[in-house]
N, C-alpha and C positions, 0 to 999 in steps of 0.2 A: 510739349513738356508733360502735360497732363496725361497724354497717351502713354508716354514712356513710364510714368509713375504707375499707371494701372497695370502695364505689362510686368513691372517689377513686383508689384503686390501679388499678381497672379502666379508669378514664378515662385515666390516665397510660400504662397498657400499650397501650391502643388508639392513643394519639397516637404512641408510640414505634414500634409496629408499622406504622402508616400511613407514618411517615417512612422506615422501612426499605424498605417496598414501593415507595414513590415513588422513592427513590434507586436501588433495584435496577431499576425500570422505566426510569429515565433511562439507566442504564448499558447495559441490553441492547436498548432499543428506540428511543431517540431520538438521543443523541449521547454521545460520550466523548472526553476530551482525552488525547492522547499527547504525548510529548516525543521529538524527533528525537535519535537516538543513533547517531552515526557519519556518514561522508561519502557514503553510497551514493546520496542523492538530490540532491546538489549539481548544478547551481546553483539548483534549484527550492526546496530546503529545506536549512537549515544546522543544525549542531550546536546542541542545546538549544532550538530553536524549538518552539513548541507547535502541535500539529495538532488540529483538531476534526473528528471522524469521525461520519458518519451510520451508526449501527450497524444500522439497519433498511433500508438501501438495497437489499440483495439477499435478505435473509431474517432469520430469528430465530436468533441465536446466544447462548449462555450462557457466562459466565465459567467457566473450568476444564473446558469440554466441547469436545473437538476438532472435532466436526462440527456444521455448521448443522442445527438441528432441522427448520426448515421454510424452503424457498426459494421466493421469489416474483418474483425478478428476476435479470438477468444483467448483468455489466459491459459497458460499451462499450470499444472500443479507445481508448486515451488516458486512461481513468480512472486516478486514483491511489487505490490501495486499501491496506487493511491485510490481510495474509495471515498465516496461521500457517505457520512454516517446517516443512517435512516432516522436517528433520534433527534439530532440537532443540526444536521446539514454541514457539519465541519468535515474538512478533508482529513482522512486518517491514512497512515501507512501501515499495511498489513501484508501477510503472506497467504497466498492461495493454497489451501490444502484439500479443497473439494470442489468439483465442478458438477455440472448437471448430470444426474443419474447416480451420483455417489451417495453412500450412507456413511455419515460421520458419527462417531461415538467416542466418549472419553471414559476410560476405566483406570482408576488409581493414578490419575494425572497423565496417562499416556493416551494419545489420540489413535483411534482405530479408523481405518478407511476401508469400507466394504468388508468389515469383519476381520481385517488383518492389522495388527499393531504397526505403526510407523516405527521402523527400526531405530533404536537409540543406542549410542555408545557414549559413556561418560568420559568427558575430557578433563575436568578438574573443577576447581572452585571459581566462583565469579570474582572479578576484580573490584573490591570495595572502593578503590580510588576512582573508578570510572562509573560506578553505579550511581544513579540519581538518588535511590533509596537503599543504602547498603543493607544487605541481609546476610548474616553469618551462615545461614543454612542454605544459601543459594549455590547451585551447581550448574555447570555448563555441560550440555550434551550435544553430540552430533547426531542429527536426524538424516535418514536416507529414505527417499521416496522416489520411485521411478528413475533410479540412477542419478538423482540430483541430491546434493548434500548441502546442509547449512547447520549453523549452531543455534541452539535455543538455550534459555536459562529457566530454571524453576527451583523451588525450594524442595528439599528432601521431605519436608513435613506437610506440604500443601498438596494433597493428592485428591483433587476434585474429580467427580464423575459427571457425565452428561449422557442422558438417554439418547438412543439412536435418532438422528435427524436426517431426513431425506432432502437432498439438494434438488430443488425443482429445475425444470427446463428454464434456461435464461438466467440462472443464478450462480453465485459462487459462495463458497464457505471460506471465510478468512479468519486468521488468528494472528496475534502478535507473537514475536519470538520470545519475549519474556512472558511466560505463560501465567505468572502470578500477578502481573501488573498491566494487563491488557483488556480493554473493553472491546469485544469482538463478536464474531458470530456465535460463540458459545452462549452469549447473553442476548443478542438482538436477532439471531437467526441468519440464514443465508441472505445475501445482498443481491439485488438485481444487477446483472452485468452491465446494464445501462448506466449504473452509477460509478463505473470505473472511470478514473480520470487519467490513467496512464500507467506505464510500467517503469519502475525505478531502474535507471541505467547504471549508476554508480554513486558512491558516497565520497564526498570530499572532506 
């Protein structure tokens, strides 16, 4: 009877261990859900929406480890990614608008890449019912870069400048889609691609 009891315990232990391994594998290798916290990606994403992220899009990263262990891909301009903040280690959701070799500059609130302004077309006003911090001067624009399109928001009155920044090898330049409410590479500079946690697949 004691032998059967040991076999039963071993069977349960194997089942629990397998469940842990599978859960960990999903977390680091396939997908992970995040929740939007803050206005930095409006109007693309709003507070408390859920994001599903391909953790294995660019490499293998582990929870609680700062750097990617193995890299096998690089983001494209326009990708929405999860990056680890260089200032406090928090995971941030941002859009890639510059990769290695690019020169990024902001003139009158418009981002220029390699000396050319990212094309913008005004769409209309921001929706105050959905904004975390409603701003009556906020407008929505469609940006086009390398045949990819997305919406951003910014105030008509908040027209910041940024001197030209070279994106080094192995780095990316990321910004939030809400240009007035985002802590991003305009403030902390290009981020090592090794700090990428994955690419956003869709928003729920």
